[in-house]
C-alpha positions in Angstrom: 100.8 71.8 105.9 101.1 68.7 103.9 100.8 65.1 105.3 104.5 64.3 104.6 105.5 67.4 106.7 103.2 66.3 109.4 104.6 62.8 109.5 108.1 64.3 109.9 107.0 66.4 112.8 105.4 63.4 114.5 108.5 61.4 114.1 110.8 64.2 115.4 108.6 64.7 118.5 108.2 61.0 119.4 104.6 60.4 118.2 103.4 57.2 116.7 102.6 57.2 112.9 99.5 59.2 112.0 96.2 57.4 111.8 93.5 58.6 109.3 90.3 59.4 111.2 87.0 61.1 110.4 83.9 62.6 112.1 80.5 62.6 110.4 78.9 65.9 109.5 77.9 67.8 112.7 79.2 65.0 115.0 80.1 66.2 118.5 82.1 64.6 121.3 81.4 66.0 124.8 84.1 67.2 127.1 86.7 64.4 127.7 90.4 63.8 128.2 92.9 61.5 126.5 95.6 59.4 128.2 98.1 60.5 125.6 99.3 63.7 123.8 97.5 64.2 120.5 98.7 66.1 117.4 96.2 66.5 114.6 96.4 67.6 111.0 93.0 68.4 109.4 92.8 67.1 105.8 89.2 67.7 104.9 86.1 69.5 106.2 86.2 71.5 109.4 87.1 70.4 112.9 86.2 72.6 115.9 88.2 72.0 119.1 87.0 73.6 122.3 89.5 73.7 125.1 89.8 76.1 128.0 86.4 77.4 127.0 87.6 78.6 123.6 86.3 77.1 120.4 88.7 77.2 117.4 87.7 75.9 114.0 90.5 74.2 112.0 90.4 73.6 108.2 92.5 71.5 105.8 96.2 72.2 106.4 95.7 73.3 110.0 97.5 71.4 112.8 96.8 71.5 116.5 97.7 69.8 119.7 95.8 68.4 122.7 98.1 67.6 125.6 97.6 64.5 127.7 94.9 65.0 130.3 93.6 68.3 128.8 89.8 68.6 129.0 88.4 69.3 125.5 85.4 68.8 123.2 85.3 68.2 119.4 82.8 69.0 116.7 82.8 68.3 112.9 81.6 70.9 110.4 78.6 70.6 108.2 80.6 68.5 105.7 82.2 66.4 108.4 85.9 66.3 109.3 88.8 64.2 108.0 92.1 64.3 109.8 95.4 62.5 110.6 95.9 61.9 114.3 99.2 61.2 116.0 99.5 59.9 119.6 102.4 60.1 122.0 102.0 57.8 125.0 103.3 59.1 128.4 106.8 58.0 129.4 107.2 55.6 132.3 
């Protein structure tokens, strides 16, 4: 998937504009939750998401979601991870 297609999906689904983010090589974030829905497009390196006990590695062009309040962990690959992150705040 290309960044322009990702931007169109975010807009159609009520997400804020994507923010470029990165994780250093091998960086890990322990299990945590977000107070928003997240939609991510990997643009460089590798990004491993672990949710529901299942680790999935995403590479450039891959998109994934992390729903509000969903327990998950993140890990960058050996060359780090670059990605675009969209957030959708809860209604109300």
